[in-house]
DRENPA-3360 file (N, C-alpha, C; in nm, 2 decimals, always signed):
BEGIN
1 = MLKLRITI = -3.48/-0.38/+3.82/-3.36/-0.42/+3.88/-3.27/-0.49/+3.78 ~ -3.33/-0.57/+3.69/-3.26/-0.64/+3.58/-3.19/-0.53/+3.49 ~ -3.27/-0.43/+3.46/-3.21/-0.32/+3.37/-3.09/-0.26/+3.43 ~ -3.09/-0.24/+3.56/-2.98/-0.18/+3.63/-2.86/-0.27/+3.63 ~ -2.88/-0.40/+3.64/-2.76/-0.50/+3.63/-2.70/-0.50/+3.49 ~ -2.79/-0.50/+3.40/-2.74/-0.50/+3.26/-2.67/-0.37/+3.23 ~ -2.72/-0.26/+3.27/-2.65/-0.13/+3.25/-2.51/-0.13/+3.32 ~ -2.50/-0.18/+3.44/-2.38/-0.18/+3.52/-2.28/-0.28/+3.44;
9 = AMIGFVAI = -2.33/-0.39/+3.39/-2.24/-0.48/+3.32/-2.19/-0.42/+3.19 ~ -2.28/-0.35/+3.12/-2.23/-0.28/+3.00/-2.13/-0.18/+3.03 ~ -2.15/-0.10/+3.13/-2.05/+0.00/+3.17/-1.91/-0.06/+3.20 ~ -1.92/-0.18/+3.27/-1.80/-0.25/+3.30/-1.72/-0.30/+3.17 ~ -1.80/-0.35/+3.08/-1.74/-0.40/+2.95/-1.67/-0.28/+2.88 ~ -1.74/-0.17/+2.87/-1.69/-0.05/+2.80/-1.56/+0.00/+2.87 ~ -1.56/+0.00/+3.00/-1.44/+0.04/+3.08/-1.32/-0.05/+3.05 ~ -1.35/-0.18/+3.05/-1.24/-0.27/+3.02/-1.19/-0.25/+2.88;
17 = AAALPARA = -1.28/-0.24/+2.78/-1.24/-0.22/+2.64/-1.16/-0.09/+2.63 ~ -1.20/+0.01/+2.69/-1.13/+0.14/+2.68/-0.99/+0.13/+2.75 ~ -0.97/+0.04/+2.84/-0.84/+0.03/+2.91/-0.74/-0.05/+2.84 ~ -0.79/-0.13/+2.74/-0.69/-0.21/+2.67/-0.62/-0.13/+2.57 ~ -0.49/-0.16/+2.55/-0.41/-0.07/+2.45/-0.46/-0.10/+2.31 ~ -0.46/+0.00/+2.23/-0.50/-0.02/+2.09/-0.38/-0.09/+2.02 ~ -0.42/-0.17/+1.93/-0.32/-0.25/+1.85/-0.29/-0.17/+1.72 ~ -0.18/-0.11/+1.72/-0.14/-0.04/+1.59/-0.06/-0.13/+1.51;
25 = QAPQAPAV = -0.10/-0.15/+1.38/-0.03/-0.24/+1.29/+0.07/-0.16/+1.22 ~ +0.20/-0.21/+1.22/+0.30/-0.15/+1.14/+0.28/-0.18/+1.00 ~ +0.31/-0.09/+0.91/+0.29/-0.11/+0.77/+0.39/-0.22/+0.72 ~ +0.34/-0.31/+0.64/+0.42/-0.42/+0.59/+0.50/-0.38/+0.47 ~ +0.62/-0.43/+0.47/+0.71/-0.41/+0.36/+0.66/-0.48/+0.24 ~ +0.66/-0.43/+0.12/+0.61/-0.50/+0.00/+0.71/-0.61/-0.03 ~ +0.65/-0.72/-0.09/+0.73/-0.83/-0.13/+0.83/-0.80/-0.24 ~ +0.79/-0.70/-0.33/+0.87/-0.65/-0.44/+0.94/-0.53/-0.39;
33 = SLEQVTKM = +1.07/-0.53/-0.39/+1.15/-0.42/-0.33/+1.16/-0.30/-0.43 ~ +1.21/-0.19/-0.39/+1.23/-0.07/-0.47/+1.33/-0.10/-0.58 ~ +1.43/-0.17/-0.55/+1.53/-0.21/-0.65/+1.47/-0.30/-0.76 ~ +1.39/-0.40/-0.71/+1.33/-0.49/-0.81/+1.23/-0.41/-0.90 ~ +1.15/-0.32/-0.85/+1.06/-0.25/-0.93/+1.13/-0.16/-1.03 ~ +1.24/-0.10/-0.98/+1.32/-0.02/-1.07/+1.37/-0.10/-1.19 ~ +1.42/-0.22/-1.17/+1.47/-0.31/-1.27/+1.35/-0.35/-1.36 ~ +1.23/-0.38/-1.31/+1.12/-0.42/-1.39/+1.07/-0.30/-1.48;
41 = ARDNGMVL = +1.08/-0.18/-1.43/+1.04/-0.06/-1.51/+1.14/-0.05/-1.62 ~ +1.27/-0.07/-1.60/+1.36/-0.06/-1.71/+1.34/-0.17/-1.81 ~ +1.31/-0.29/-1.76/+1.29/-0.40/-1.85/+1.16/-0.38/-1.93 ~ +1.07/-0.29/-1.89/+0.95/-0.26/-1.97/+0.97/-0.13/-2.05 ~ +1.09/-0.09/-2.07/+1.12/+0.02/-2.17/+1.14/+0.16/-2.11 ~ +1.13/+0.17/-1.98/+1.15/+0.30/-1.92/+1.30/+0.33/-1.90 ~ +1.34/+0.44/-1.96/+1.49/+0.48/-1.95/+1.51/+0.59/-1.85 ~ +1.42/+0.67/-1.82/+1.43/+0.78/-1.73/+1.32/+0.77/-1.63;
49 = IRQIELDD = +1.35/+0.74/-1.50/+1.25/+0.73/-1.40/+1.25/+0.86/-1.32 ~ +1.13/+0.92/-1.31/+1.11/+1.05/-1.24/+1.06/+1.03/-1.10 ~ +0.97/+0.93/-1.08/+0.91/+0.91/-0.95/+0.86/+0.76/-0.94 ~ +0.89/+0.71/-0.82/+0.84/+0.57/-0.78/+0.76/+0.59/-0.65 ~ +0.64/+0.54/-0.65/+0.56/+0.56/-0.52/+0.49/+0.42/-0.50 ~ +0.48/+0.38/-0.37/+0.41/+0.27/-0.33/+0.27/+0.32/-0.28 ~ +0.16/+0.28/-0.34/+0.03/+0.32/-0.31/-0.07/+0.21/-0.32 ~ -0.14/+0.18/-0.21/-0.25/+0.08/-0.21/-0.21/-0.05/-0.27;
57 = GKWEVEGR = -0.09/-0.10/-0.23/-0.04/-0.23/-0.27/+0.01/-0.24/-0.41 ~ +0.04/-0.12/-0.47/+0.10/-0.13/-0.60/+0.21/-0.02/-0.61 ~ +0.31/-0.05/-0.69/+0.42/+0.04/-0.72/+0.37/+0.12/-0.84 ~ +0.38/+0.25/-0.83/+0.35/+0.34/-0.95/+0.48/+0.41/-0.99 ~ +0.52/+0.39/-1.11/+0.64/+0.44/-1.17/+0.61/+0.54/-1.28 ~ +0.67/+0.66/-1.27/+0.65/+0.76/-1.37/+0.79/+0.79/-1.43 ~ +0.79/+0.81/-1.57/+0.91/+0.84/-1.63/+0.89/+0.85/-1.78 ~ +1.00/+0.83/-1.85/+1.00/+0.84/-2.00/+1.06/+0.72/-2.06;
65 = DRTGERRE = +1.01/+0.68/-2.18/+1.07/+0.57/-2.26/+1.18/+0.62/-2.35 ~ +1.23/+0.53/-2.44/+1.34/+0.56/-2.53/+1.31/+0.67/-2.63 ~ +1.18/+0.68/-2.66/+1.14/+0.79/-2.76/+1.11/+0.92/-2.69 ~ +1.12/+0.93/-2.56/+1.10/+1.05/-2.48/+0.96/+1.07/-2.44 ~ +0.87/+0.97/-2.47/+0.73/+0.98/-2.43/+0.72/+0.95/-2.28 ~ +0.62/+1.02/-2.22/+0.60/+1.00/-2.08/+0.53/+0.86/-2.06 ~ +0.56/+0.79/-1.96/+0.50/+0.66/-1.93/+0.47/+0.65/-1.79 ~ +0.37/+0.57/-1.76/+0.33/+0.54/-1.62/+0.31/+0.39/-1.61;
73 = LHFDATSG = +0.38/+0.32/-1.53/+0.37/+0.18/-1.51/+0.32/+0.15/-1.36 ~ +0.23/+0.05/-1.35/+0.19/+0.01/-1.22/+0.22/-0.14/-1.21 ~ +0.28/-0.17/-1.09/+0.32/-0.31/-1.06/+0.25/-0.35/-0.93 ~ +0.21/-0.48/-0.93/+0.15/-0.53/-0.80/+0.27/-0.54/-0.70 ~ +0.26/-0.49/-0.58/+0.37/-0.49/-0.49/+0.40/-0.63/-0.43 ~ +0.30/-0.72/-0.44/+0.32/-0.85/-0.39/+0.37/-0.95/-0.49 ~ +0.32/-0.95/-0.61/+0.36/-1.05/-0.71/+0.46/-0.99/-0.82 ~ +0.46/-0.86/-0.83/+0.54/-0.80/-0.93/+0.48/-0.79/-1.07;
81 = KLLRNERD = +0.35/-0.84/-1.08/+0.28/-0.84/-1.21/+0.26/-0.70/-1.26 ~ +0.28/-0.67/-1.38/+0.25/-0.54/-1.45/+0.10/-0.53/-1.46 ~ +0.05/-0.43/-1.40/-0.09/-0.40/-1.39/-0.14/-0.30/-1.50 ~ -0.05/-0.20/-1.52/-0.08/-0.09/-1.61/+0.04/-0.04/-1.68 ~ +0.03/-0.01/-1.81/+0.14/+0.04/-1.89/+0.08/+0.15/-1.98 ~ +0.09/+0.27/-1.93/+0.02/+0.38/-2.00/+0.12/+0.48/-2.06 ~ +0.09/+0.54/-2.17/+0.16/+0.65/-2.23/+0.08/+0.77/-2.20 ~ +0.14/+0.88/-2.14/+0.07/+1.00/-2.11/+0.06/+1.09/-2.23;
% end
């Protein structure tokens, strides 16, 4: 009899949980804007920007420097800190 009550209670809890609306979280806008990261990339020597992408909390900027070499810069989207400065 106790097992039956526990089973009925569990079914009730599952039914209530299933009826509640799922909470979808809207993506948060990064603290560092697209305009700011563009300026930061230029300040770090990039003269031609080919692509800017926000991925996993960081801005990834691809382009070329003054000498024409390919560069990839990564900036933290919250603080603006330069995380990576690579030549390809």
